[in-house]
Structure formats: C-alpha cells, structure tokens
N, C-alpha and C positions, 0 to 999 in steps of 0.2 A: 730889699733888706733881707739878709739871711737870718733865719730864725733858728737857733741852735736847738737840739733835742735835749731835754732835760734827762740827765742819766738816772740809771736805776737807783743810785744812792739818794738822789733828791726826789725821785718821782713819787715815793710812798708818803712820807710825812716829814716835815722839818724836825721833829723831835729825834729822828733817827741820827741826826748830826751829834746830838749830845752823847750818843753811844759810840758812834764811829770815830769822831774825832775828839781829841783831848780838849778839854776846857782851858780857858786862858789864853794868853798871848803867844804868838809863834815867832820864834826868831828867824825860821826859814821854812819853806815848803817846796818840794820837788816832786815831779811825776816820773816814774821810771818807764822804760820801754814796754813793759808788760801792762801798764795802766795802773799800777799801784801808786798810792799817794803817800809820800814820806813827809812827816811833820816832825820839825825840831822845835821843842817848846823852850820858852823863856822860864826863868825861875828855877823849878825843879829840872835839872838836866835829864831829858828823856827824848828818846826817839820812837815815834809811833808810826807803824807802816800799816796802811789800810789797803787791802787788796781789792781788786774788782768784785770779788765775791768772796764771802766768808768773814770770819772775825778778825778784827785788827790785832797786831802783835805790838807790845810795848817793851822797850828796852831801856832800862836805866843806864845813863852814861856815867858810871862812876868815875871819880876823878876830875871831871870838868867842872869848872866854877861858873863861867858865864858863856854858854854856847851862843854862837853868833852866826855862823854860816854852815851851810850843809851843801856837799857836792856828791853826786852819785858817780861811781867809777865805771859804770857800763857792765860789770861783772857780778853784781849783786851786793858789792861792798859800797863803802862810802868814806868820805872825808868830813870831819867836822872841825871848825875853828873855835878856839876859846879865846874870848877877849882878854883873858889873863896872859895870853901870849903864846899859845901853841896851836898846833894843827896835829890832829889825830887820825890816823888811817884805821878804819874797821874792816874786817872780813865779811863775807855774806852772812855769817851768823852773828853779826855785830859784836864781834870780839875785837879788842883793841891790838893792832899789830905793831904799830910804832907811833911815837909822839915826837914831833920836831918843834923846838923852840924857835919862834920868828920874831922879826924885829917890830917893834911897836905894838899896837892894839889891833889884831886881826879882825876884820868883819867878814863878808861874804867871801866865798872862795870858789875856784873853778880849775878843772884840769885842762891844761893847754898841752897836748901831746903827752910828754913825760915830765913836764914842768907843772908847777902849782902857782897860779896867780892868786892873790888875795888883796882885798882893800885894807890899807892901813889908815884906820878911822882918825887918827890924831893929825896926821899930815895930809889927809885927803889924796893919797896916792894908791895906784896899783903896783904891787911889788910881786916879785917872785920869791921863792923861798931861799935864794941866794942873796936877797936883799936888794936886787937890781930894780930900778924903777922901770915898770912897763908903761904906765901912762900917769899923768898928773891930773889936778883938779877933779878927782873922783868924789862924789857925794859920799859922806861918811856912812849914810844908811842905804847906800846903793846895793845893787846886785850885779854879780857877774855871771856871764854865760859864755860857753864856747861851742861852736857848731860849724862844720865844713871849713875848717882852718882859720876861723876868724873869731875874735872875742867880741862880746856885746856887754856894754856898761848900761845899766838902767837906774834911774833915779834922778828926778829933776830934768827928764829928758832921756832920750835913748841914743847911744853913741856906739858906732862900730870902732873897735880898737885893735891895733896891731902893734906888736912890740917895737918900740923905737919911732913910732909915727905919731902924728897929732890925732886925736880922736876925731872921727868923722860923724857929725851930727846927722841922725835919721829922724829925730824929732826933738825940738827944743823945750819940750814940756811933756809931762806925764811919766808913766812906768810902763815897761814892756818886758817881752821875752821872745826868744825865737819860736817860730811856728812854721812847720813845713819849709818852704824855700824862702819865706819871708819873716815877718814878726808880728806879733800882737801888740797893741798900744791901748793902754788904760789912761783916759784922760777926761776930767770933768764928768765923771760918773758914766762914761760911755767907753765900750769896748770897740776898738777899731782893728781892722786888718791893715797890713802894711800899704795896701793900695787905697786906703782912706775910706773903705766900706764900713758901715756900721754893722757890728756883729750882734751886740747885746747891750740893752739899757732898760731900766736905770741900774747902775751897779753900785752898791752899797760899800763893798769891799774896797780896799786900797791898793792891792797888789794882784798880779796875775803870774800862773805857773802853767805849763803845758807839757804833754807828753812829746818826747823827742820825735821829730818828723811829722808832727800833726796828729790830732785825735782829741784826747780828753783835755779840757781846760778847766783849771781850778782858780777861782776868784776867792781871794782870802785877805785877812788883815783889816785893820781898823776897828776891831772889836766885834765884827759880825761873824756869824758861822760861815764856813767855807761854802761856796756854791760851786758844784760840779757839773759841767755841761760838756757835751761832746756832739 
C-alpha cells in the first residue's frame, strides 16, 4: 500500500486549517500547476487562493449570487459559474473580464480547448456555452475535468466523456478526478488509484482534487477540513 506523505500544510497542527482555508462549505476546489489550492466558497461569494508557502489571498466575487463551479484556465486566471445563469471569466488578478449568460442553471464547468462545458443541473446535461448538448445523464452535483483531449465527469461514478459520444464508465460509483496518466477514485471512505491500489484511508471528506499531472492531492467536502497530501 502506498503511504502518502502529509504535506507541510497539514504536518504542523490541524488548527492551521482554520487559518489557511476559509470556514464553511465549498462550492468547488481546484489545485493549480504550481500547487496552490483555489477554494470557491458557498454563501458569501469569495475565492481563496492558498499558495504552497505564504499567506492565502482572498478575493470577493462581487456580482455573483450563487457560485457553483470553478475552472482554472492555466494562465493564472479562472472561470466561475453562477447558478443564477452566468459564467464569468477572471484574469490572473481575479478581475472580471467578461460575463456570459448561459442556458439553465449551471453547475461545475471546464475548459475544453476554446470551448466551455458546464453541467446544467436542472436537466442533468453537460452543455457548451452555445447551448449544444455534450453529454446527457450528468449528476446535478457532479464535477467536470478535461485533460489530454478528453473530458471526465465525476459524481455517482466516474465517466470519460467526448462530445457527441456516450459516456464511458470508468467506475460506476464514487467520486474522482484526473491524476497523472490516470485518475483518483474516492469511494466508501477509501482513496484509490486508477489501477485499483489503495492510496489513503480512512477518508472523512467526500470529494477529491489534484494538481494537474500529479502531485498534491486535496481531500475536501462533507463538512470536514481539507486534507492535503502529496
């Protein structure tokens, strides 16, 4: 069994989480290529960026009503969906660049090349911002990822998705995210690798996010403080 090394954020004392990560429930959490953890909070619209070293930065997201999903654009900026029916693009200084009205009630979202896919939570579909259906039968609370030319849909199972094709099940239960050349699967309080190896347990959190290409893993959700491992 692989035993992860607990990162410097978790190694000192659990109370540090109260200082590094915002309190309350999270709408989404992503890890950037440099290892920073981006937290989108529910309730008061705010984005908190926790770097590998140093103090976190907090950015109020004025104008958003119900932040639902977060996507990093790879250049230091991000996109945030609002369940009120918009997707906003922010630059690397977290200044809004543009806001697009979209169909339905958007949830999580992801960049697919130059296109944006998002989960339309009322119809349980993955749409693009032109309103075209990418995939059906998407979990309303699911999460979207895109890596190496393919999409991944997580929530009540993990599925590979391609535009115009039926979802390909990778696991029929659990939550997951891309990791290296494969993916991570969180199921029944155990974190697995895509080859079925047990990586970490017991897990109290309900969701998992990871650094692109592999590295830092963050377990979060379920009302428990995030657990950062690497």
